[in-house]
Structures are given as C-alpha cells and as structure tokens.
C-alpha positions as CSV (number, residue, x, y, z in Angstrom):
1,X,15.8,154.7,160.6
2,X,14.9,154.1,157.0
3,X,17.5,152.9,154.6
4,X,19.1,155.3,152.1
5,X,18.1,154.6,148.6
6,X,20.4,152.1,147.0
7,X,21.5,152.6,143.4
8,X,24.2,151.4,141.0
9,X,25.7,152.4,137.6
10,X,24.9,150.3,134.6
11,X,25.4,150.8,130.8
12,X,22.4,150.8,128.5
13,X,21.9,147.9,126.1
14,X,23.7,149.8,123.3
15,X,26.5,151.0,125.6
16,X,25.7,154.6,124.7
17,X,24.2,155.7,128.1
18,X,25.2,155.6,131.7
19,X,22.1,155.0,133.9
20,X,21.7,155.2,137.6
21,X,19.2,152.5,138.4
22,X,17.1,152.1,141.6
23,X,18.0,149.1,143.7
24,X,15.9,148.8,146.8
25,X,13.0,151.2,147.4
26,X,11.6,149.5,150.5
27,X,13.0,150.2,153.9
28,X,15.4,147.5,154.9
29,X,17.0,147.1,158.4
30,X,20.7,147.2,158.7
31,X,21.8,149.8,156.1
32,X,23.8,152.5,158.0
33,X,27.1,154.1,157.6
34,X,29.8,151.8,156.2
35,X,31.9,151.8,159.4
36,X,28.8,151.1,161.6
37,X,27.7,148.4,159.3
38,X,31.1,146.7,159.2
39,X,31.3,146.7,163.0
40,X,28.0,144.6,163.2
41,X,29.2,141.8,160.8
42,X,29.9,138.3,162.0
43,X,32.2,137.1,159.2
44,X,34.7,135.6,161.7
45,X,32.0,133.6,163.4
46,X,30.3,132.3,160.3
47,X,32.9,130.2,158.5
48,X,32.1,128.9,155.1
49,X,32.5,125.2,154.4
50,X,34.9,125.2,151.4
51,X,34.7,122.8,148.6
52,X,31.0,122.3,149.0
53,X,29.5,125.4,147.4
54,X,26.1,125.1,145.9
55,X,26.0,124.5,142.1
56,X,23.0,126.9,142.0
57,X,22.3,130.1,143.9
58,X,19.1,130.4,145.9
59,X,17.0,133.6,145.9
60,X,17.0,135.3,149.3
61,X,14.1,137.4,150.6
62,X,14.5,141.1,150.8
63,X,14.1,140.8,154.5
64,X,17.3,138.6,154.9
65,X,19.9,139.9,157.2
66,X,23.2,141.5,156.0
67,X,25.1,138.5,157.3
68,X,22.8,136.1,155.5
69,X,23.4,138.0,152.2
70,X,27.2,138.0,152.7
71,X,27.3,134.3,153.4
72,X,25.2,133.8,150.2
73,X,27.6,136.1,148.2
74,X,30.6,134.2,149.6
75,X,29.1,130.9,148.3
76,X,27.6,132.2,145.1
77,X,28.5,131.0,141.6
78,X,29.1,134.6,140.6
79,X,29.7,138.0,142.0
80,X,26.0,138.7,142.6
81,X,23.0,137.2,144.3
82,X,19.2,137.7,143.8
83,X,16.9,139.3,146.4
84,X,13.2,138.9,146.0
85,X,10.2,140.8,147.3
86,X,7.0,138.7,147.1
87,X,4.8,141.7,148.0
88,X,6.3,143.8,145.2
89,X,6.7,141.0,142.8
90,X,10.2,142.1,142.0
91,X,13.8,140.8,142.2
92,X,17.1,142.6,142.4
93,X,20.6,141.6,141.4
94,X,23.0,142.7,144.1
95,X,26.7,142.5,144.9
96,X,28.7,143.0,148.1
97,X,28.9,146.8,147.6
98,X,25.1,147.0,147.4
99,X,24.7,144.8,150.5
100,X,27.1,146.9,152.5
101,X,25.6,150.2,151.3
102,X,28.9,151.0,149.6
103,X,27.4,151.7,146.1
104,X,25.9,155.1,147.0
105,X,29.2,155.9,148.8
106,X,31.2,155.1,145.6
107,X,28.8,157.0,143.4
108,X,29.0,160.0,145.7
109,X,32.8,159.7,146.0
110,X,33.2,159.5,142.2
111,X,30.5,162.0,141.4
112,X,32.2,164.7,143.5
113,X,35.6,164.2,142.0
114,X,36.6,167.4,140.2
115,X,39.3,165.9,138.0
116,X,41.0,162.6,137.0
117,X,43.6,162.9,139.8
118,X,40.8,162.8,142.4
119,X,39.3,159.8,140.7
120,X,42.6,158.0,140.9
121,X,43.0,158.8,144.6
122,X,39.5,157.5,145.2
123,X,40.8,154.0,144.5
124,X,43.3,154.4,147.2
125,X,40.7,155.6,149.7
126,X,39.1,152.1,149.3
127,X,42.1,150.8,151.2
128,X,40.7,152.3,154.4
129,X,37.4,150.4,153.9
130,X,39.2,147.2,153.1
131,X,41.3,147.4,156.2
132,X,38.2,147.8,158.4
133,X,36.5,144.9,156.6
134,X,39.6,142.7,157.1
135,X,39.5,143.6,160.8
136,X,35.9,142.2,160.9
137,X,37.1,138.9,159.4
138,X,35.7,139.5,155.8
139,X,36.6,136.9,153.3
140,X,39.2,137.9,150.6
141,X,36.7,136.9,148.0
142,X,34.2,139.5,149.1
143,X,36.9,142.1,149.5
144,X,38.1,141.5,145.9
145,X,34.5,142.0,144.8
146,X,34.5,145.4,146.5
147,X,37.6,146.4,144.5
148,X,36.1,145.0,141.3
149,X,32.9,147.1,141.9
150,X,35.0,150.2,142.2
151,X,37.0,149.3,139.1
152,X,33.8,148.5,137.1
153,X,32.2,151.9,138.1
154,X,35.4,153.7,137.0
155,X,35.4,151.8,133.7
156,X,31.7,152.7,133.1
157,X,32.5,156.4,133.6
158,X,35.6,156.3,131.3
159,X,33.8,154.5,128.5
160,X,30.7,156.7,128.8
161,X,32.8,159.9,128.8
162,X,34.8,158.6,125.8
163,X,31.6,157.9,123.8
164,X,30.4,161.4,124.6
165,X,33.7,162.8,123.2
166,X,33.3,160.9,119.9
167,X,31.9,162.6,116.8
168,X,29.1,160.1,116.6
169,X,27.4,157.2,118.4
170,X,28.9,153.7,118.1
171,X,28.1,152.5,114.6
172,X,27.2,149.0,115.6
173,X,26.8,146.9,118.8
174,X,30.1,146.4,120.7
175,X,31.5,145.0,123.9
176,X,34.3,146.4,126.0
177,X,35.8,143.4,127.8
178,X,38.3,143.0,130.6
179,X,40.7,140.1,131.1
180,X,43.3,138.9,133.4
181,X,42.8,139.6,137.2
182,X,39.9,142.0,136.5
183,X,38.2,139.4,134.3
184,X,38.5,137.0,137.2
185,X,37.2,139.5,139.8
186,X,40.5,139.3,141.5
187,X,41.7,142.8,141.0
188,X,43.7,144.2,143.9
189,X,44.9,147.7,144.7
190,X,47.9,147.1,142.4
191,X,46.7,146.6,138.8
192,X,47.2,147.5,135.2
193,X,44.9,147.4,132.2
194,X,44.0,144.3,130.3
195,X,41.1,145.1,128.0
196,X,39.8,144.8,124.5
197,X,36.9,145.7,122.2
198,X,34.7,143.2,120.3
199,X,32.2,144.6,117.8
200,X,29.6,143.3,115.4
201,X,29.8,144.5,111.8
202,X,32.3,145.1,109.0
203,X,35.8,145.2,110.5
204,X,37.3,147.4,107.8
205,X,34.5,149.9,108.1
206,X,34.0,150.0,111.9
207,X,37.5,149.3,113.3
208,X,38.7,153.0,113.0
209,X,35.9,154.2,115.2
210,X,36.5,151.7,117.9
211,X,40.3,152.2,117.8
212,X,39.7,155.9,118.5
213,X,37.2,155.0,121.2
214,X,39.6,152.5,122.8
215,X,42.5,155.0,122.8
216,X,40.3,157.5,124.7
217,X,39.2,154.9,127.2
218,X,42.7,153.7,127.8
219,X,44.0,157.2,128.4
220,X,41.2,157.9,130.9
221,X,41.7,154.7,132.7
222,X,45.4,155.5,133.0
223,X,44.5,158.9,134.4
224,X,42.2,157.1,136.9
225,X,45.1,155.1,138.2
226,X,44.9,151.9,136.0
227,X,48.4,151.7,134.6
228,X,49.0,150.9,130.9
229,X,49.6,147.3,130.1
230,X,53.3,146.8,129.4
231,X,52.4,144.2,126.7
232,X,49.9,146.7,125.1
233,X,47.0,144.3,125.6
234,X,44.5,147.2,125.5
235,X,41.6,148.3,123.4
236,X,43.6,150.9,121.5
237,X,45.8,148.2,119.9
238,X,44.4,147.2,116.5
239,X,45.2,143.5,117.3
240,X,42.8,143.6,120.3
241,X,40.0,145.8,118.7
242,X,38.4,143.4,116.3
243,X,35.1,142.1,115.0
244,X,33.3,139.2,116.7
245,X,34.2,137.0,113.8
246,X,37.9,137.8,114.2
247,X,37.8,137.1,117.9
248,X,36.2,133.7,117.3
249,X,39.0,133.0,114.8
250,X,41.6,134.0,117.4
251,X,40.1,131.6,120.0
252,X,39.8,128.7,117.5
253,X,43.5,129.2,116.4
254,X,44.8,129.3,120.0
255,X,43.0,126.1,120.9
256,X,43.9,124.2,117.7
257,X,47.5,125.5,117.5
258,X,48.7,126.0,121.1
259,X,52.2,127.2,120.6
260,X,53.8,129.1,123.5
261,X,52.5,132.5,122.4
262,X,49.0,131.0,122.0
263,X,49.1,129.5,125.5
264,X,50.1,132.9,126.9
265,X,47.1,134.5,125.2
266,X,44.7,131.9,126.5
267,X,45.8,132.5,130.1
268,X,44.8,136.1,129.6
269,X,41.9,136.2,127.2
270,X,40.0,133.0,128.2
271,X,39.4,134.8,131.6
272,X,37.4,137.5,129.8
273,X,34.4,139.2,131.3
274,X,31.9,141.6,129.9
275,X,32.4,145.2,131.2
276,X,30.3,147.5,129.0
277,X,28.1,147.5,125.9
278,X,26.2,144.6,124.5
279,X,26.2,141.6,126.8
280,X,25.0,139.3,124.1
281,X,28.4,139.6,122.4
282,X,30.1,138.2,125.5
283,X,27.6,135.3,125.5
284,X,28.2,134.5,121.9
285,X,32.0,134.5,122.4
286,X,31.8,132.3,125.5
287,X,29.5,129.9,123.7
288,X,32.0,129.7,120.8
289,X,34.8,129.0,123.2
290,X,32.9,126.2,124.9
291,X,32.0,124.7,121.5
292,X,35.6,124.5,120.3
293,X,36.7,123.1,123.7
294,X,34.2,120.3,123.3
295,X,36.3,119.3,120.3
296,X,39.4,120.0,122.3
297,X,42.7,118.6,121.2
298,X,44.7,116.9,124.0
299,X,47.7,118.9,122.9
300,X,46.0,122.2,124.0
301,X,45.5,121.0,127.6
302,X,48.9,119.4,127.7
303,X,50.5,122.7,126.8
304,X,48.4,124.6,129.4
305,X,49.6,122.0,132.0
306,X,53.2,122.4,131.0
307,X,52.9,126.2,131.4
308,X,51.6,125.7,134.9
309,X,54.2,123.1,135.8
310,X,56.8,125.7,134.7
311,X,55.6,128.3,137.3
312,X,58.4,128.9,139.8
313,X,57.6,128.0,143.4
314,X,59.4,130.4,145.9
315,X,60.8,127.6,148.0
316,X,64.3,126.3,148.1
317,X,65.5,122.7,148.1
318,X,65.5,122.6,151.9
319,X,62.1,124.2,152.3
320,X,63.2,127.8,152.9
321,X,62.0,130.8,151.0
322,X,63.6,131.5,147.7
323,X,63.2,134.9,146.0
324,X,65.4,137.5,144.3
325,X,67.6,139.2,147.0
326,X,66.6,142.8,147.7
327,X,63.3,142.6,145.7
328,X,61.1,140.3,147.7
329,X,58.8,137.4,147.1
330,X,56.3,138.1,144.2
331,X,52.9,137.1,145.7
332,X,51.2,137.4,142.3
333,X,53.5,134.9,140.7
334,X,53.5,132.6,143.7
335,X,49.7,132.2,143.4
336,X,49.7,131.4,139.6
337,X,49.7,127.6,139.9
338,X,46.3,127.7,141.6
339,X,44.9,130.2,139.1
340,X,46.2,128.1,136.2
341,X,45.0,124.8,137.6
342,X,41.5,126.1,138.2
343,X,41.5,127.5,134.6
344,X,42.5,124.3,133.0
345,X,39.8,122.2,134.6
346,X,37.2,124.9,134.4
347,X,37.7,124.9,130.6
348,X,37.8,121.1,130.4
349,X,34.4,121.0,132.3
350,X,32.8,123.9,130.3
351,X,32.6,126.0,133.4
352,X,32.2,129.6,132.3
353,X,32.9,131.1,135.7
354,X,36.3,133.0,135.7
355,X,37.0,133.6,139.4
356,X,39.6,131.2,140.8
357,X,37.8,130.3,144.0
358,X,34.5,129.8,142.4
359,X,36.1,127.7,139.6
360,X,37.6,125.5,142.3
361,X,34.3,125.1,144.0
362,X,32.6,124.2,140.8
363,X,35.2,121.5,139.9
364,X,35.4,120.2,143.5
365,X,34.4,116.5,143.7
366,X,35.4,115.8,140.1
367,X,38.2,113.4,139.1
368,X,40.5,116.3,139.0
369,X,40.0,117.7,142.5
370,X,38.4,116.0,145.5
371,X,36.1,118.1,147.7
372,X,38.6,117.8,150.5
373,X,41.5,118.9,148.4
374,X,39.4,121.8,147.0
375,X,38.7,123.0,150.5
376,X,42.3,122.9,151.5
377,X,43.4,124.7,148.3
378,X,40.8,127.4,148.6
379,X,41.9,128.0,152.2
380,X,45.5,128.4,151.1
381,X,44.6,130.6,148.1
382,X,42.3,132.8,150.2
383,X,45.1,133.1,152.9
384,X,47.6,134.1,150.3
385,X,45.2,136.7,148.8
386,X,44.6,138.1,152.3
387,X,48.4,138.5,152.8
388,X,48.6,140.2,149.4
389,X,45.7,142.6,150.2
390,X,47.1,143.5,153.6
391,X,50.5,144.3,152.0
392,X,48.8,146.6,149.5
393,X,46.9,148.3,152.3
394,X,50.0,148.7,154.4
395,X,51.9,150.2,151.5
396,X,49.2,152.8,150.7
397,X,48.0,153.8,154.2
398,X,51.1,153.3,156.5
399,X,53.9,154.0,154.1
400,X,52.2,156.4,151.7
401,X,53.5,154.5,148.7
402,X,51.9,152.8,145.7
403,X,51.0,149.1,146.1
404,X,53.2,146.3,144.9
405,X,53.2,142.5,145.2
406,X,56.6,142.0,146.8
407,X,56.8,140.8,150.4
408,X,59.7,139.9,152.6
409,X,58.5,136.6,154.3
410,X,61.1,136.8,157.1
411,X,59.4,140.0,158.3
412,X,56.3,138.1,159.2
413,X,55.6,136.1,162.3
414,X,56.8,132.5,162.6
415,X,53.2,131.3,162.3
416,X,52.6,133.3,159.1
417,X,55.9,132.0,157.7
418,X,54.8,128.5,158.4
419,X,51.5,129.1,156.6
420,X,53.2,130.6,153.6
421,X,55.4,127.6,153.3
422,X,52.5,125.2,153.6
423,X,50.5,127.1,150.9
424,X,53.5,127.1,148.5
425,X,53.9,123.4,149.1
426,X,50.3,123.0,148.1
427,X,51.0,124.9,144.8
428,X,53.9,122.5,144.2
429,X,51.5,119.5,144.8
430,X,49.3,121.0,142.1
431,X,52.2,121.0,139.7
432,X,53.0,117.3,140.5
433,X,49.3,116.4,140.0
434,X,49.3,118.0,136.6
435,X,52.5,116.2,135.7
436,X,50.8,112.9,136.7
437,X,47.6,113.6,134.8
438,X,49.6,114.6,131.6
439,X,52.5,112.2,132.3
440,X,52.2,110.5,128.9
441,X,52.1,113.8,127.0
442,X,49.5,113.9,124.3
C-alpha cells in the first residue's frame, strides 16, 4: 500500500502566506493509520544511551525505517532530522509528526473545524494519541514534540488569519516568537501564552500595526485553548512588541544589570524560538545574545544561579513529600531546577538549543556536568515529564476536566513514590552544585 502524501504547514518568508508544502512524494513503507503505526513501534526495546548524544545529526536515507527515524529524532540536536533521497537529489526536514504520519491528520483535523471551539477541542483530542504512544514506550521528548507540532500549526493558522483581517500587509519584516515552555519545545496539554513580536524598521511608525496584529493573534490563540498569560507577556503588550534594535537593548540590559526582574525576564525570553515570519530576525537576535554573553559579567550567572538555588524542592526534612495541603504537588515547579541548570550552562557555552534535554546532552562531559550525571539527570527529568503528561491525559480523558500540574504523590504506587523522591533529590543536588560553583559569589 502506497504512503499517503505527507505535507506540513509553513509560513512564507515574509510571513504573509500560509503554504502547504509537499514532504515525501515517493512511496515509503510503514506509513499507515496512526494507531496501526504506533502498534508497530519498538520504543521500549530501543533504549537511548543518555548523556552521549551526537553533537551533529546525520542525514538518514528516505528508506530508513520508522524506528530508525524515531531513534534519530530522540538523539537529534533539534526537533527535526534530515531525510535524503540520492535518486531524487533532494532532502526533507522532518519531525516526529511527519514520521508518524500525524501531520496530514492534524491538517485534516484542523482544516475541518468549523469554529474556534472545535479548534480548541482538537488539542484535547491529541491526548488520545499521546496515551497510545505512551503505551508503546514513546520517549517524553518525542511526545512533547508532537504537542509542539500541534501548537505550532495552530499558531500558524492564528497569525495567518490575523494578517488576512488586517487592512494591509505587514509594513516590514517581522518575527512572531514564542518563549517559555513552548520556546523549549516542552509544551504540555496545560499551557498559556508566552509570545512576542520583533520587527525591523521604525518603531514609532510600525509598532501600531504590529500591536493590532498581536492583539488579534492573542485573541485567536485564547479561543483555540491557549490561555492568556497572567503576566501579560504577549504580543499585544507594547512592552513586548518592539523593533529588533529595542529587543537587542533589552537583552543587553538584562545581562549587564541582572536585578531580580531582569533575571525573571531572562528565564522566559532567553528560551525564545522563532514561530512565524522572517527567520533571519531570530538568527540576528540569537547572535546578539551570544555576543553579549561572550563578554558576560560573572554577576549575571551568579544571579541566575541564586534564582535556581531558591527553587523550592517538594521534600521535607525527613525525606517525605512536602506540598500545600489540598492543592497537590506542582510538577512544573518541581522540575524547574533542571530547566534552570540546563539554561545557565547552555548560555555559558553558547549553546543556542532551548530544549532542556537537548541542552543537557550538549553540555554533558563538560566541567559543569559529567556524561554520567547528565544521563542520570535526563532519566529523572524524562520520568518526571512522563508523570506530568500522564496526569494531564488522565484529567482530560478519564475525568473530563482541564489539565493541571498538581499531583498527589501518595496516590501513586510505592515504586513511583520512590522514583519521585529520587528525582527530587537529584534536583536538590543540582542546587548544591550551583552553590559550590558560585560559592564565592562574584
């Protein structure tokens, strides 16, 4: 049986068009219905050696098996790998949704939604796919990429629709960027908006256009199920809809004057990722960040370290769980030490990757993190993320409620409780290590 034609959504260079591009035109074995495909996978029997990921991704032949592609994706520096066809003289950039044949499904699902409410519910339908993939032993990293693919597609649709509703085309090149968990490709089924607009050109002249555009996009994303950011870190806020020159000035000030507010901003904005528009703007902003970090002041990293050391670990003095009574243990906050640790040393080493697990792989073997410790930390972080995803799926499918991040550890098996305690102790070890590295202050 020949493969269905694969395609994906992508913005044009100017960000004014939404294009459905061909992915693979040749017949490739293994692309069937999602459920059938998932049942064939051997994730559980193909463990990845953590802490020893390749520093460069190899190009796979188009004839590679789905399992080979998934292993490569799990080890990749980014969220995509390259497939090559020597006979056709072409290459394709593919992600996990492409490999599993999910992209056409997402396009069909979204394309047949009659209103925003259906688009919002389509995100919850992803929970059923994630549950089946988890049952096959899929790595949390790949599952998060599935969620990110869905989110990215919905963002493309929202921005494209918003541009069509404007009175004119964008007056200059711009980039819609996402930060926080979405910027790290760690978006779960419980998320809110963290986004901004960067444009090239005269700020006084062009900002009104992009503020109006940002407001339209934020409203659509809210209708699609992406909650408004409580801190108003969104493209409709004049503070976060600025020219490239202004954004460079922001980054420079935050690095050179790392007061508590600046540190908070760096933990959000330095995990930025291009989402739509002119990708060259993202490259220019990342290059600027790396340049100023080369001249980094020790006070900047000292303050980042102190912020990480201050993250509360949900363990009591005698090793039991510690969390607000009646609320539950906040898994998102419990995982922050690993996220922050990876960010600090990725920035120190000029690593532009934003995903936590990939950051840890890229700094593994350095003076800051041995390969053995990196493997252990990645195992713990992946396990915590799996617990978090399973909790979201359970809330949506079994309890018909919205996802949240609060678990009751005592409701889990003794084995899982032991794992949670072990993982949280590892987070505490990270804090102690940072305290040792920055023990003399700056």
